[in-house]
C-alpha positions in Angstrom: -91.2 -127.0 -69.6 -88.6 -127.6 -71.3 -88.4 -128.9 -75.4 -86.4 -130.4 -77.5 -84.1 -128.7 -79.9 -86.0 -130.7 -82.6 -89.6 -129.9 -81.5 -88.3 -126.5 -81.4 -87.3 -126.3 -85.4 -90.1 -128.5 -86.4 -92.5 -125.7 -84.8 -90.9 -122.7 -86.3 -90.9 -124.6 -89.6 -94.6 -125.4 -89.5 -95.4 -121.6 -88.8 -93.1 -120.2 -91.8 -94.2 -122.3 -93.9 -97.4 -121.3 -93.6 -98.8 -119.6 -97.4 -100.5 -116.1 -97.8 -103.9 -115.6 -95.8 -106.3 -117.0 -98.7 -110.2 -116.2 -97.8 -111.2 -118.0 -101.3 -109.5 -120.3 -103.8 -111.0 -122.0 -106.3 -109.2 -124.2 -109.4 -111.1 -125.0 -112.6 -109.3 -128.1 -114.5 -109.9 -128.5 -118.0 -110.1 -132.3 -119.2 -107.5 -132.9 -122.0 -106.0 -129.4 -121.7 -108.5 -127.6 -123.5 -110.7 -124.6 -122.7 -113.3 -123.9 -124.8 -114.8 -120.4 -124.8 -118.4 -121.8 -123.5 -116.8 -123.4 -120.7 -117.0 -120.3 -118.1 -115.8 -120.3 -114.7 -117.9 -118.9 -111.5 -116.5 -118.0 -108.3 -118.5 -117.0 -105.3 -117.3 -115.5 -101.9 -118.6 -113.3 -99.0 -117.6 -110.0 -98.1 -118.1 -109.4 -94.7 -115.3 -106.6 -94.0 -116.0 -103.8 -96.1 -112.0 -102.6 -94.4 -110.1 -105.3 -95.2 -108.0 -104.9 -97.8 -107.4 -107.5 -100.7 -104.8 -109.0 -103.6 -107.2 -110.8 -106.2 -104.8 -113.9 -108.6 -105.7 -115.7 -110.8 -103.6 -118.7 -111.2 -102.8 -120.0 -114.7 -101.3 -123.9 -115.1 -100.3 -124.5 -119.0 -98.3 -127.1 -120.7 -95.0 -125.7 -121.9 -96.2 -126.6 -124.9 -98.7 -123.6 -124.9 -98.6 -121.9 -128.4 -99.4 -118.4 -127.2 -97.3 -115.5 -125.0 -100.3 -114.6 -123.3 -103.8 -115.9 -122.5 -106.8 -113.3 -123.0 -109.7 -113.4 -121.1 -113.0 -111.8 -119.8 -113.2 -111.1 -116.2 -116.7 -110.3 -114.8 -117.6 -109.0 -111.0 -121.1 -109.2 -109.6 -121.4 -107.0 -106.7 -124.2 -107.8 -103.9 -126.1 -104.5 -105.3 -126.9 -106.5 -108.3 -124.5 -104.4 -110.9 -122.2 -106.2 -113.3 -119.1 -104.7 -114.9 -116.7 -106.8 -117.1 -112.6 -106.4 -118.2 -111.0 -107.8 -121.7 -107.2 -109.0 -119.5 -104.4 -110.4 -121.3 -102.9 -112.5 -119.0 -98.8 -112.2 -119.7 -97.9 -116.3 -119.5 -94.2 -115.5 -121.5 -92.2 -112.7 -121.8 -90.9 -111.2 -125.4 -88.5 -113.6 -125.7 -90.6 -116.0 -125.3 -89.3 -117.6 -121.8 -92.0 -118.8 -119.4 -93.0 -116.5 -116.3 -93.7 -118.7 -113.1 -93.0 -121.8 -111.7 -92.1 -124.2 -114.7 -91.6 -128.2 -114.1 -91.1 -130.7 -116.4 -94.1 -130.3 -119.5 -96.2 -128.0 -117.1 -95.6 -124.2 -116.2 -97.9 -122.4 -113.5 -98.1 -118.7 -112.8 -100.1 -116.5 -110.1 -101.0 -113.5 -112.3 -102.3 -110.4 -109.8 -105.5 -109.4 -111.3 -106.2 -106.2 -108.7 -103.8 -105.5 -105.6 -104.8 -103.6 -102.9 -108.0 -103.8 -103.3 -111.9 -103.5 -100.7 -114.8 -104.1 -101.5 -117.3 -101.1 -100.7 -120.6 -103.5 -100.0 -120.7 -106.5 -97.7 -122.6 -109.6 -99.5 -122.0 -112.0 -102.1 -119.8 -111.2 -104.6 -119.3 -113.3 -108.0 -116.2 -113.6 -110.5 -116.8 -115.1 -114.1 -114.0 -115.6 -116.7 -114.2 -117.0 -119.4 -111.4 -117.5 -122.4 -111.6 -114.9 -125.1 -108.8 -115.8 -127.4 -109.6 -116.3 -131.6 -109.3 -120.2 -131.5 -111.8 -122.1 -129.8 -110.4 -123.9 -127.9 -107.7 -123.1 -126.6 -105.4 -125.8 -126.4 -102.1 -126.1 -123.6 -104.3 -124.8 -120.2 -104.6 -127.4 -117.4 -106.1 -125.2 -114.9 -107.9 -121.4 -114.1 -107.7 -120.9 -110.4 -108.8 -117.7 -108.5 -107.2 -116.6 -105.5 -108.9 -113.8 -102.7 -106.3 -113.2 -100.6 -106.7 -111.0 -97.2 -103.6 -108.9 -96.6 -103.6 -108.1 -93.2 -104.4 -104.8 -94.2 -107.2 -101.8 -93.6 -108.1 -99.3 -95.6 -108.7 -95.8 -94.0 -112.3 -94.8 -92.4 -115.6 -96.5 -94.7 
């Protein structure tokens, strides 16, 4: 069977344009670009393979007029066993000179912030990530959306 050069080009473009393998991805948009402290964001996903290695990201879309260098958040993880842990995270949105990190176009910027790379889950079952804004102002203005992404790296850890 003979393929035209156009078909081969289109097929290779399709194969190479595929993004990372996200096992889970969910975004919450904010009306009026305002994220109130009571607006908790819940992300629930199942893990079946306890040997797989994952990268966990928060994706922040904010206005170019956002008034801060970072965004303080509290991130809670609920495990299948019922255990729940929390951590305060500062998501750096700009460098020390005030230049936005990530991709900015027009009046919006988007940044994928790694919150844990090379992670694995010891227990199979249902997990839940809860994210809360933890700024000193309520609501914080200029946040357009927050997303959580669970990327399968295609790698496995040794043993179990």
